[in-house]
N, C-alpha and C positions, 0 to 999 in steps of 0.2 A: 504493501500500501505506500503510495506516495503522500508524504507530509510536508507541512511547512518547514520544518526542521532537516528533512532530505534535501529540499530545494536549496536551503541556505548552505548546507554542505557542498552540494554540487556546484553552486555559485563560486564559493571559495576555490574549489578545484579548477574551475574555468579561468578565474581571474588569476590564479597562481600559473595556470600555463600562459595566460597573456603577458604576465610580468616575466617570466623566463624568456620569452620570445623578444620582449622589449629590452631586457638586459643584453641579450646576445646581438640584437640588430640595431638597437637604438632607435632614436626618433628620426623622421625626414624622410623615409621611403615610401614607396607607391603602396597603398593597401592590399594590392595583389601579392607583393612580397610577403607581408604579414599573413594573409590568408594561407599561404602555402606552407609558411614556417608553423602556423598554428595547427595545421592539419597534421604535420610530423609530430608536434610537440604533444597534441591530444592522443595520437598512437601510443607515443612513449609513456604516457600517463594512463593508458586503458580507458579513456573516457570515449563513450561510444558517441558518435556525430554523423551527420549527414551534411555535405558541404553543397552551397549553391542550389539549394532545392527550388523548384518550381512552386509558387504559391499561386493557386487557382483562385481567381476573382469571379464570382457569380453577381451578374447583375440582373435583377427581375427573372431570376430563374435561369439565365443562359450565362454558360461559362465564357469568359472573355478570354480571347488568345492574345495575351500580352506578356512580355518578358519581366515578369514580377518574381524575383528571387531573393531569398533570404541568405545571408553568409552562411549561417550555421544553425542547424536544429539539433540540440544537444539531449540526448536520450529521450527525444520526443516530448521534452518537458520544457526547455529553455532555449529561446530564440537568442542568438548571440549576433550583433551587428557590429562590424568593425570599422573604423574609419581612421583616416590619416590626415586630419584637418587641423586647422587653427584652433577652433573651438567648436563645440557641439551647438547646433542650430534647432530651433523647434521642429524644422522639417524632418530631421533626423529622429527625433523622439517619436514624432507622429507616424513615421515609417516603421519603427519597431512596434509601436502600440498596434498597427494596423496588421503587422505580421502575426503578433501574438493572439489577436482576436480572429482573424481568419484561420490559423491553425489550431485554435483552442487550445493554447498552452497557458500556463499560469504566470509565467515570469519571462522577463526579456532582460538582457545585458546589453549596453552600449559602451564600446571601448574606442577609446582614441589612442592610437599610437603616437601621434605627433606632439607628445608633452615630455617634460623631464621625468616625471612620476605617475606612472598610471594609478597607483593605489590612491594617491591624494588628488589628482586632478583630471585623471583621464577615464574615469568609469562612472556610469549611472546605471541603476537596477530599476526595473519597473515590474509591478504586478497588476493583475486585474481581477476580474470578477471570478475567475476559475481559481485563482490563488485564494481568495477568501472562502471558497467552499471548502478547501483542505483543513485537515486537522493540524 
């Protein structure tokens, strides 16, 4: 059974993997570089993930054919969106929330690799109604 506590522990594991990639590569690279490195780090840490999955958007009962992909879906429970930007913008948060709601997952993590310290200035976590339903 998935609990809020389990999601918290999984979030720490995800953040730890991101911090390790950031320690190795530093800030200032393209998002794609961090994406590829994270795939390797998740494998090393035995974190189950799907990368760049297609997120289906349904409009009035009809599936739209658009290239809407989230960076990572971790254990089918947490959406991880990574960025390499000056700072997070509202559009990044909105996109994460949309992925979470469409995929019906309880938690999302936004990571910015273009900072000096991911833990203090490069991460945001979001939850939705699915999270509140967990124990």
